[in-house]
All heavy atoms as TSV, in Angstrom:
chain	resi	resn	atom	element	x	y	z
A	1	MET	N	N	100.760	121.009	107.309
A	1	MET	CA	C	102.186	121.005	107.517
A	1	MET	C	C	102.724	122.423	107.705
A	1	MET	O	O	103.550	122.660	108.570
A	1	MET	CB	C	102.850	120.326	106.316
A	1	MET	CG	C	104.326	120.273	106.389
A	1	MET	SD	S	104.862	119.030	107.532
A	1	MET	CE	C	106.551	118.927	107.113
A	2	ALA	N	N	102.241	123.363	106.883
A	2	ALA	CA	C	102.727	124.735	106.964
A	2	ALA	C	C	102.440	125.369	108.325
A	2	ALA	O	O	103.309	126.052	108.865
A	2	ALA	CB	C	102.138	125.571	105.842
A	3	PRO	N	N	101.243	125.173	108.932
A	3	PRO	CA	C	101.018	125.756	110.252
A	3	PRO	C	C	101.971	125.209	111.315
A	3	PRO	O	O	102.416	125.951	112.192
A	3	PRO	CB	C	99.572	125.381	110.576
A	3	PRO	CG	C	98.924	125.200	109.260
A	3	PRO	CD	C	99.990	124.620	108.381
A	4	ALA	N	N	102.321	123.941	111.216
A	4	ALA	CA	C	103.245	123.362	112.190
A	4	ALA	C	C	104.641	123.966	112.041
A	4	ALA	O	O	105.296	124.292	113.042
A	4	ALA	CB	C	103.304	121.847	112.022
A	5	VAL	N	N	105.081	124.156	110.811
A	5	VAL	CA	C	106.390	124.763	110.573
A	5	VAL	C	C	106.383	126.220	111.046
A	5	VAL	O	O	107.343	126.689	111.665
A	5	VAL	CB	C	106.765	124.666	109.081
A	5	VAL	CG1	C	108.032	125.451	108.787
A	5	VAL	CG2	C	106.918	123.219	108.676
A	6	ALA	N	N	105.286	126.920	110.777
A	6	ALA	CA	C	105.170	128.308	111.226
A	6	ALA	C	C	105.185	128.386	112.749
A	6	ALA	O	O	105.820	129.271	113.334
A	6	ALA	CB	C	103.892	128.932	110.673
A	7	PHE	N	N	104.506	127.461	113.404
A	7	PHE	CA	C	104.500	127.433	114.867
A	7	PHE	C	C	105.901	127.202	115.412
A	7	PHE	O	O	106.323	127.870	116.365
A	7	PHE	CB	C	103.540	126.356	115.385
A	7	PHE	CG	C	103.618	126.198	116.873
A	7	PHE	CD1	C	103.004	127.108	117.701
A	7	PHE	CD2	C	104.316	125.145	117.432
A	7	PHE	CE1	C	103.087	126.983	119.089
A	7	PHE	CE2	C	104.412	125.003	118.807
A	7	PHE	CZ	C	103.785	125.931	119.632
A	8	LEU	N	N	106.630	126.263	114.827
A	8	LEU	CA	C	107.992	125.996	115.284
A	8	LEU	C	C	108.891	127.211	115.083
A	8	LEU	O	O	109.705	127.543	115.955
A	8	LEU	CB	C	108.571	124.785	114.557
A	8	LEU	CG	C	107.969	123.435	114.938
A	8	LEU	CD1	C	108.540	122.342	114.047
A	8	LEU	CD2	C	108.223	123.136	116.398
A	9	GLY	N	N	108.734	127.878	113.970
A	9	GLY	CA	C	109.515	129.089	113.722
A	9	GLY	C	C	109.190	130.180	114.721
A	9	GLY	O	O	110.084	130.836	115.257
A	10	LEU	N	N	107.910	130.376	114.989
A	10	LEU	CA	C	107.491	131.381	115.957
A	10	LEU	C	C	107.989	131.030	117.353
A	10	LEU	O	O	108.444	131.903	118.094
A	10	LEU	CB	C	105.963	131.515	115.963
A	10	LEU	CG	C	105.377	132.579	116.886
A	10	LEU	CD1	C	105.889	133.961	116.511
A	10	LEU	CD2	C	103.869	132.541	116.836
A	11	ALA	N	N	107.940	129.768	117.705
A	11	ALA	CA	C	108.423	129.341	119.016
A	11	ALA	C	C	109.924	129.606	119.159
A	11	ALA	O	O	110.383	130.056	120.215
A	11	ALA	CB	C	108.115	127.863	119.238
A	12	CYS	N	N	110.670	129.355	118.104
A	12	CYS	CA	C	112.119	129.635	118.136
A	12	CYS	C	C	112.387	131.122	118.291
A	12	CYS	O	O	113.261	131.527	119.063
A	12	CYS	CB	C	112.787	129.118	116.868
A	12	CYS	SG	S	112.880	127.329	116.783
A	13	VAL	N	N	111.634	131.941	117.576
A	13	VAL	CA	C	111.811	133.385	117.676
A	13	VAL	C	C	111.487	133.862	119.086
A	13	VAL	O	O	112.206	134.692	119.648
A	13	VAL	CB	C	110.942	134.112	116.628
A	13	VAL	CG1	C	110.886	135.601	116.891
A	13	VAL	CG2	C	111.473	133.835	115.236
A	14	VAL	N	N	110.421	133.354	119.670
A	14	VAL	CA	C	110.054	133.749	121.031
A	14	VAL	C	C	111.147	133.342	122.017
A	14	VAL	O	O	111.525	134.126	122.893
A	14	VAL	CB	C	108.681	133.153	121.439
A	14	VAL	CG1	C	108.426	133.319	122.921
A	14	VAL	CG2	C	107.576	133.805	120.629
A	15	CYS	N	N	111.677	132.143	121.876
A	15	CYS	CA	C	112.758	131.694	122.769
A	15	CYS	C	C	113.986	132.578	122.630
A	15	CYS	O	O	114.593	132.973	123.638
A	15	CYS	CB	C	113.109	130.241	122.488
A	15	CYS	SG	S	111.846	129.082	123.015
A	16	MET	N	N	114.363	132.909	121.402
A	16	MET	CA	C	115.521	133.777	121.194
A	16	MET	C	C	115.267	135.173	121.742
A	16	MET	O	O	116.157	135.796	122.325
A	16	MET	CB	C	115.870	133.834	119.705
A	16	MET	CG	C	116.461	132.546	119.196
A	16	MET	SD	S	116.816	132.435	117.421
A	16	MET	CE	C	116.810	134.056	116.807
A	17	MET	N	N	114.041	135.658	121.577
A	17	MET	CA	C	113.703	136.981	122.079
A	17	MET	C	C	113.805	137.019	123.601
A	17	MET	O	O	114.388	137.942	124.173
A	17	MET	CB	C	112.286	137.365	121.647
A	17	MET	CG	C	111.874	138.753	122.098
A	17	MET	SD	S	110.151	139.109	121.779
A	17	MET	CE	C	109.375	138.143	123.057
A	18	VAL	N	N	113.252	136.010	124.242
A	18	VAL	CA	C	113.287	135.964	125.702
A	18	VAL	C	C	114.722	135.821	126.200
A	18	VAL	O	O	115.118	136.458	127.174
A	18	VAL	CB	C	112.396	134.820	126.236
A	18	VAL	CG1	C	112.603	134.600	127.721
A	18	VAL	CG2	C	110.933	135.129	125.953
A	19	ALA	N	N	115.514	135.019	125.524
A	19	ALA	CA	C	116.900	134.800	125.954
A	19	ALA	C	C	117.752	136.061	125.820
A	19	ALA	O	O	118.637	136.300	126.646
A	19	ALA	CB	C	117.514	133.664	125.144
A	20	ASN	N	N	117.496	136.878	124.816
A	20	ASN	CA	C	118.329	138.056	124.570
A	20	ASN	C	C	117.699	139.371	125.006
A	20	ASN	O	O	118.347	140.412	124.943
A	20	ASN	CB	C	118.681	138.138	123.079
A	20	ASN	CG	C	119.552	136.999	122.658
A	20	ASN	OD1	O	120.527	136.685	123.319
A	20	ASN	ND2	N	119.195	136.356	121.562
A	21	PHE	N	N	116.473	139.347	125.448
A	21	PHE	CA	C	115.792	140.583	125.804
A	21	PHE	C	C	116.393	141.286	127.018
A	21	PHE	O	O	116.339	142.512	127.087
A	21	PHE	CB	C	114.298	140.329	126.009
A	21	PHE	CG	C	113.472	141.544	125.762
A	21	PHE	CD1	C	113.321	142.032	124.487
A	21	PHE	CD2	C	112.854	142.206	126.804
A	21	PHE	CE1	C	112.564	143.165	124.248
A	21	PHE	CE2	C	112.099	143.327	126.575
A	21	PHE	CZ	C	111.953	143.817	125.287
A	22	PRO	N	N	116.967	140.568	127.981
A	22	PRO	CA	C	117.578	141.290	129.115
A	22	PRO	C	C	118.657	142.277	128.681
A	22	PRO	O	O	118.893	143.272	129.361
A	22	PRO	CB	C	118.177	140.177	129.976
A	22	PRO	CG	C	117.364	138.986	129.671
A	22	PRO	CD	C	116.991	139.131	128.223
A	23	LEU	N	N	119.299	142.042	127.566
A	23	LEU	CA	C	120.292	142.983	127.069
A	23	LEU	C	C	119.662	144.333	126.749
A	23	LEU	O	O	120.265	145.377	126.965
A	23	LEU	CB	C	120.967	142.427	125.805
A	23	LEU	CG	C	121.788	141.156	125.990
A	23	LEU	CD1	C	122.251	140.634	124.637
A	23	LEU	CD2	C	122.967	141.416	126.911
A	24	LEU	N	N	118.449	144.303	126.244
A	24	LEU	CA	C	117.753	145.539	125.893
A	24	LEU	C	C	117.030	146.138	127.089
A	24	LEU	O	O	117.116	147.338	127.333
A	24	LEU	CB	C	116.761	145.277	124.763
A	24	LEU	CG	C	115.953	146.475	124.258
A	24	LEU	CD1	C	116.904	147.509	123.659
A	24	LEU	CD2	C	114.961	146.027	123.215
A	25	VAL	N	N	116.348	145.306	127.856
A	25	VAL	CA	C	115.533	145.784	128.970
A	25	VAL	C	C	116.388	146.130	130.179
A	25	VAL	O	O	116.130	147.101	130.881
A	25	VAL	CB	C	114.465	144.731	129.341
A	25	VAL	CG1	C	113.683	145.148	130.558
A	25	VAL	CG2	C	113.532	144.510	128.178
A	26	GLY	N	N	117.393	145.319	130.431
A	26	GLY	CA	C	118.234	145.555	131.584
A	26	GLY	C	C	117.953	144.629	132.747
A	26	GLY	O	O	118.746	144.528	133.665
A	27	THR	N	N	116.806	143.947	132.732
A	27	THR	CA	C	116.464	143.006	133.798
A	27	THR	C	C	115.936	141.719	133.198
A	27	THR	O	O	115.286	141.719	132.156
A	27	THR	CB	C	115.385	143.572	134.750
A	27	THR	OG1	O	114.170	143.741	134.021
A	27	THR	CG2	C	115.802	144.894	135.350
A	28	THR	N	N	116.184	140.631	133.882
A	28	THR	CA	C	115.675	139.334	133.443
A	28	THR	C	C	114.173	139.245	133.673
A	28	THR	O	O	113.445	138.685	132.852
A	28	THR	CB	C	116.387	138.208	134.198
A	28	THR	OG1	O	117.796	138.360	133.987
A	28	THR	CG2	C	115.957	136.849	133.699
A	29	THR	N	N	113.696	139.826	134.763
A	29	THR	CA	C	112.256	139.778	135.062
A	29	THR	C	C	111.445	140.470	133.979
A	29	THR	O	O	110.417	139.952	133.529
A	29	THR	CB	C	111.983	140.432	136.426
A	29	THR	OG1	O	112.781	139.793	137.411
A	29	THR	CG2	C	110.526	140.326	136.792
A	30	GLY	N	N	111.897	141.625	133.551
A	30	GLY	CA	C	111.193	142.336	132.484
A	30	GLY	C	C	111.146	141.540	131.200
A	30	GLY	O	O	110.146	141.548	130.483
A	31	ALA	N	N	112.218	140.833	130.913
A	31	ALA	CA	C	112.252	140.014	129.704
A	31	ALA	C	C	111.242	138.883	129.774
A	31	ALA	O	O	110.569	138.574	128.792
A	31	ALA	CB	C	113.661	139.453	129.502
A	32	TRP	N	N	111.127	138.252	130.942
A	32	TRP	CA	C	110.154	137.160	131.084
A	32	TRP	C	C	108.731	137.676	130.996
A	32	TRP	O	O	107.854	137.021	130.427
A	32	TRP	CB	C	110.362	136.414	132.396
A	32	TRP	CG	C	111.483	135.437	132.300
A	32	TRP	CD1	C	112.725	135.547	132.831
A	32	TRP	CD2	C	111.461	134.193	131.581
A	32	TRP	NE1	N	113.487	134.459	132.492
A	32	TRP	CE2	C	112.736	133.615	131.734
A	32	TRP	CE3	C	110.503	133.533	130.836
A	32	TRP	CZ2	C	113.067	132.387	131.162
A	32	TRP	CZ3	C	110.839	132.319	130.267
A	32	TRP	CH2	C	112.094	131.760	130.435
A	33	VAL	N	N	108.477	138.852	131.531
A	33	VAL	CA	C	107.119	139.422	131.468
A	33	VAL	C	C	106.744	139.719	130.020
A	33	VAL	O	O	105.666	139.331	129.545
A	33	VAL	CB	C	107.013	140.694	132.335
A	33	VAL	CG1	C	105.722	141.429	132.070
A	33	VAL	CG2	C	107.139	140.333	133.809
A	34	ILE	N	N	107.621	140.386	129.296
A	34	ILE	CA	C	107.319	140.730	127.909
A	34	ILE	C	C	107.250	139.478	127.037
A	34	ILE	O	O	106.368	139.337	126.187
A	34	ILE	CB	C	108.337	141.747	127.377
A	34	ILE	CG1	C	108.141	143.077	128.103
A	34	ILE	CG2	C	108.195	141.936	125.874
A	34	ILE	CD1	C	109.172	144.120	127.814
A	35	GLY	N	N	108.168	138.538	127.249
A	35	GLY	CA	C	108.118	137.279	126.505
A	35	GLY	C	C	106.848	136.499	126.795
A	35	GLY	O	O	106.260	135.898	125.901
A	36	GLY	N	N	106.416	136.531	128.042
A	36	GLY	CA	C	105.159	135.875	128.412
A	36	GLY	C	C	103.960	136.511	127.727
A	36	GLY	O	O	103.036	135.810	127.299
A	37	LEU	N	N	103.980	137.827	127.610
A	37	LEU	CA	C	102.891	138.517	126.915
A	37	LEU	C	C	102.858	138.150	125.433
A	37	LEU	O	O	101.780	137.968	124.855
A	37	LEU	CB	C	103.027	140.030	127.086
A	37	LEU	CG	C	102.765	140.558	128.486
A	37	LEU	CD1	C	103.081	142.052	128.555
A	37	LEU	CD2	C	101.330	140.302	128.906
A	38	VAL	N	N	104.020	138.027	124.832
A	38	VAL	CA	C	104.076	137.621	123.421
A	38	VAL	C	C	103.542	136.199	123.265
A	38	VAL	O	O	102.740	135.909	122.366
A	38	VAL	CB	C	105.511	137.742	122.876
A	38	VAL	CG1	C	105.637	137.101	121.513
A	38	VAL	CG2	C	105.933	139.197	122.829
A	39	ALA	N	N	103.975	135.306	124.143
A	39	ALA	CA	C	103.500	133.921	124.077
A	39	ALA	C	C	101.996	133.850	124.343
A	39	ALA	O	O	101.275	133.101	123.678
A	39	ALA	CB	C	104.254	133.063	125.093
A	40	LEU	N	N	101.531	134.639	125.291
A	40	LEU	CA	C	100.098	134.670	125.600
A	40	LEU	C	C	99.295	135.164	124.404
A	40	LEU	O	O	98.226	134.627	124.111
A	40	LEU	CB	C	99.840	135.557	126.819
A	40	LEU	CG	C	98.410	135.665	127.284
A	40	LEU	CD1	C	97.898	134.301	127.739
A	40	LEU	CD2	C	98.302	136.669	128.414
A	41	SER	N	N	99.804	136.155	123.691
A	41	SER	CA	C	99.080	136.643	122.518
A	41	SER	C	C	99.043	135.588	121.413
A	41	SER	O	O	98.044	135.471	120.686
A	41	SER	CB	C	99.691	137.944	122.006
A	41	SER	OG	O	100.974	137.719	121.481
A	42	ALA	N	N	100.106	134.789	121.280
A	42	ALA	CA	C	100.107	133.707	120.291
A	42	ALA	C	C	99.073	132.649	120.655
A	42	ALA	O	O	98.335	132.166	119.790
A	42	ALA	CB	C	101.499	133.085	120.195
A	43	VAL	N	N	98.996	132.312	121.928
A	43	VAL	CA	C	98.007	131.327	122.380
A	43	VAL	C	C	96.597	131.877	122.194
A	43	VAL	O	O	95.695	131.162	121.734
A	43	VAL	CB	C	98.266	130.933	123.854
A	43	VAL	CG1	C	97.126	130.122	124.416
A	43	VAL	CG2	C	99.571	130.180	123.962
A	44	ALA	N	N	96.393	133.150	122.517
A	44	ALA	CA	C	95.069	133.760	122.342
A	44	ALA	C	C	94.654	133.746	120.877
A	44	ALA	O	O	93.487	133.490	120.557
A	44	ALA	CB	C	95.069	135.187	122.893
A	45	GLY	N	N	95.584	134.006	119.971
A	45	GLY	CA	C	95.270	133.965	118.548
A	45	GLY	C	C	94.906	132.570	118.077
A	45	GLY	O	O	93.987	132.386	117.281
A	46	ALA	N	N	95.628	131.563	118.586
A	46	ALA	CA	C	95.313	130.178	118.218
A	46	ALA	C	C	93.939	129.774	118.739
A	46	ALA	O	O	93.167	129.124	118.032
A	46	ALA	CB	C	96.379	129.237	118.768
A	47	VAL	N	N	93.624	130.166	119.960
A	47	VAL	CA	C	92.304	129.859	120.537
A	47	VAL	C	C	91.216	130.558	119.736
A	47	VAL	O	O	90.170	129.969	119.429
A	47	VAL	CB	C	92.252	130.246	122.025
A	47	VAL	CG1	C	90.834	130.202	122.554
A	47	VAL	CG2	C	93.164	129.341	122.835
A	48	GLN	N	N	91.444	131.807	119.377
A	48	GLN	CA	C	90.455	132.537	118.592
A	48	GLN	C	C	90.234	131.857	117.242
A	48	GLN	O	O	89.095	131.758	116.773
A	48	GLN	CB	C	90.904	133.973	118.385
A	48	GLN	CG	C	89.892	134.811	117.636
A	48	GLN	CD	C	90.350	136.237	117.451
A	48	GLN	OE1	O	91.507	136.569	117.706
A	48	GLN	NE2	N	89.460	137.082	116.997
A	49	ALA	N	N	91.285	131.375	116.612
A	49	ALA	CA	C	91.144	130.681	115.331
A	49	ALA	C	C	90.350	129.391	115.493
A	49	ALA	O	O	89.496	129.071	114.660
A	49	ALA	CB	C	92.521	130.381	114.744
A	50	LEU	N	N	90.607	128.650	116.559
A	50	LEU	CA	C	89.865	127.407	116.793
A	50	LEU	C	C	88.381	127.678	117.051
A	50	LEU	O	O	87.514	126.953	116.570
A	50	LEU	CB	C	90.477	126.643	117.965
A	50	LEU	CG	C	91.865	126.058	117.707
A	50	LEU	CD1	C	92.444	125.483	118.998
A	50	LEU	CD2	C	91.812	125.006	116.621
A	51	VAL	N	N	88.097	128.717	117.806
A	51	VAL	CA	C	86.700	129.080	118.076
A	51	VAL	C	C	86.020	129.514	116.782
A	51	VAL	O	O	84.876	129.121	116.498
A	51	VAL	CB	C	86.621	130.187	119.149
A	51	VAL	CG1	C	85.226	130.779	119.244
A	51	VAL	CG2	C	87.064	129.648	120.499
A	52	LEU	N	N	86.699	130.316	115.991
A	52	LEU	CA	C	86.129	130.762	114.722
A	52	LEU	C	C	85.872	129.586	113.792
A	52	LEU	O	O	84.823	129.513	113.145
A	52	LEU	CB	C	87.078	131.761	114.051
A	52	LEU	CG	C	86.595	132.400	112.764
A	52	LEU	CD1	C	85.339	133.222	113.013
A	52	LEU	CD2	C	87.686	133.261	112.179
A	53	ARG	N	N	86.808	128.636	113.753
A	53	ARG	CA	C	86.628	127.454	112.901
A	53	ARG	C	C	85.434	126.631	113.355
A	53	ARG	O	O	84.703	126.084	112.530
A	53	ARG	CB	C	87.888	126.607	112.908
A	53	ARG	CG	C	87.794	125.429	111.962
A	53	ARG	CD	C	89.071	124.681	111.857
A	53	ARG	NE	N	89.415	124.083	113.151
A	53	ARG	CZ	C	90.463	123.317	113.357
A	53	ARG	NH1	N	91.301	123.082	112.382
A	53	ARG	NH2	N	90.700	122.804	114.533
A	54	ALA	N	N	85.183	126.555	114.660
A	54	ALA	CA	C	84.077	125.751	115.179
A	54	ALA	C	C	82.732	126.459	115.023
A	54	ALA	O	O	81.733	125.820	114.698
A	54	ALA	CB	C	84.316	125.425	116.650
A	55	ARG	N	N	82.693	127.763	115.239
A	55	ARG	CA	C	81.421	128.489	115.245
A	55	ARG	C	C	81.026	129.061	113.897
A	55	ARG	O	O	79.834	129.180	113.607
A	55	ARG	CB	C	81.476	129.622	116.274
A	55	ARG	CG	C	81.526	129.104	117.686
A	55	ARG	CD	C	81.375	130.213	118.673
A	55	ARG	NE	N	81.433	129.674	120.036
A	55	ARG	CZ	C	81.567	130.413	121.105
A	55	ARG	NH1	N	81.634	131.723	120.999
A	55	ARG	NH2	N	81.618	129.861	122.291
A	56	ARG	N	N	82.003	129.473	113.097
A	56	ARG	CA	C	81.707	130.083	111.796
A	56	ARG	C	C	82.645	129.512	110.737
A	56	ARG	O	O	83.545	130.196	110.260
A	56	ARG	CB	C	81.857	131.600	111.901
A	56	ARG	CG	C	80.889	132.191	112.937
A	56	ARG	CD	C	81.028	133.669	113.087
A	56	ARG	NE	N	80.593	134.323	111.848
A	56	ARG	CZ	C	80.742	135.615	111.639
A	56	ARG	NH1	N	81.296	136.369	112.544
A	56	ARG	NH2	N	80.339	136.154	110.504
A	57	PRO	N	N	82.431	128.257	110.369
A	57	PRO	CA	C	83.352	127.609	109.438
A	57	PRO	C	C	83.429	128.286	108.063
A	57	PRO	O	O	84.493	128.289	107.437
A	57	PRO	CB	C	82.822	126.184	109.326
A	57	PRO	CG	C	81.483	126.185	109.944
A	57	PRO	CD	C	81.378	127.384	110.807
A	58	ALA	N	N	82.343	128.886	107.613
A	58	ALA	CA	C	82.364	129.549	106.301
A	58	ALA	C	C	83.320	130.755	106.337
A	58	ALA	O	O	84.104	130.960	105.408
A	58	ALA	CB	C	80.975	129.984	105.906
A	59	LEU	N	N	83.255	131.526	107.395
A	59	LEU	CA	C	84.141	132.677	107.539
A	59	LEU	C	C	85.588	132.215	107.694
A	59	LEU	O	O	86.510	132.783	107.116
A	59	LEU	CB	C	83.731	133.520	108.747
A	59	LEU	CG	C	84.581	134.748	109.046
A	59	LEU	CD1	C	84.553	135.705	107.879
A	59	LEU	CD2	C	84.125	135.414	110.321
A	60	TYR	N	N	85.784	131.151	108.458
A	60	TYR	CA	C	87.131	130.605	108.644
A	60	TYR	C	C	87.720	130.150	107.305
A	60	TYR	O	O	88.894	130.383	107.032
A	60	TYR	CB	C	87.090	129.446	109.626
A	60	TYR	CG	C	88.424	128.818	109.902
A	60	TYR	CD1	C	89.303	129.391	110.817
A	60	TYR	CD2	C	88.827	127.668	109.240
A	60	TYR	CE1	C	90.539	128.820	111.073
A	60	TYR	CE2	C	90.065	127.084	109.485
A	60	TYR	CZ	C	90.911	127.664	110.392
A	60	TYR	OH	O	92.129	127.106	110.632
A	61	GLU	N	N	86.904	129.532	106.471
A	61	GLU	CA	C	87.370	129.065	105.158
A	61	GLU	C	C	87.767	130.246	104.259
A	61	GLU	O	O	88.701	130.140	103.480
A	61	GLU	CB	C	86.295	128.239	104.465
A	61	GLU	CG	C	86.115	126.864	105.066
A	61	GLU	CD	C	87.353	126.000	104.916
A	61	GLU	OE1	O	88.023	126.066	103.859
A	61	GLU	OE2	O	87.665	125.269	105.870
A	62	ARG	N	N	87.058	131.349	104.364
A	62	ARG	CA	C	87.389	132.517	103.548
A	62	ARG	C	C	88.711	133.137	103.962
A	62	ARG	O	O	89.378	133.767	103.155
A	62	ARG	CB	C	86.291	133.582	103.622
A	62	ARG	CG	C	85.052	133.196	102.853
A	62	ARG	CD	C	84.101	134.337	102.727
A	62	ARG	NE	N	83.773	134.860	104.059
A	62	ARG	CZ	C	83.129	135.976	104.285
A	62	ARG	NH1	N	82.733	136.718	103.287
A	62	ARG	NH2	N	82.859	136.358	105.502
A	63	LEU	N	N	89.081	132.967	105.223
A	63	LEU	CA	C	90.361	133.520	105.677
A	63	LEU	C	C	91.493	132.731	105.093
A	63	LEU	O	O	92.556	133.143	104.865
A	63	LEU	CB	C	90.445	133.484	107.207
A	63	LEU	CG	C	89.502	134.420	107.938
A	63	LEU	CD1	C	89.591	134.164	109.441
A	63	LEU	CD2	C	89.841	135.856	107.645
């Protein structure tokens, strides 16, 4: 349950960041690029966790 709540919170933060980032960057395109990189890093982390859980479950359990 906690990972799902954390994911929803992170998704909300990313949406708010992307929506308000043009104020800081000055362009909408720059905001989408940076927001996309943040989202991509979240997906990469989730994939890495799934791979670690499948290949090295003992190490995953220690985390």
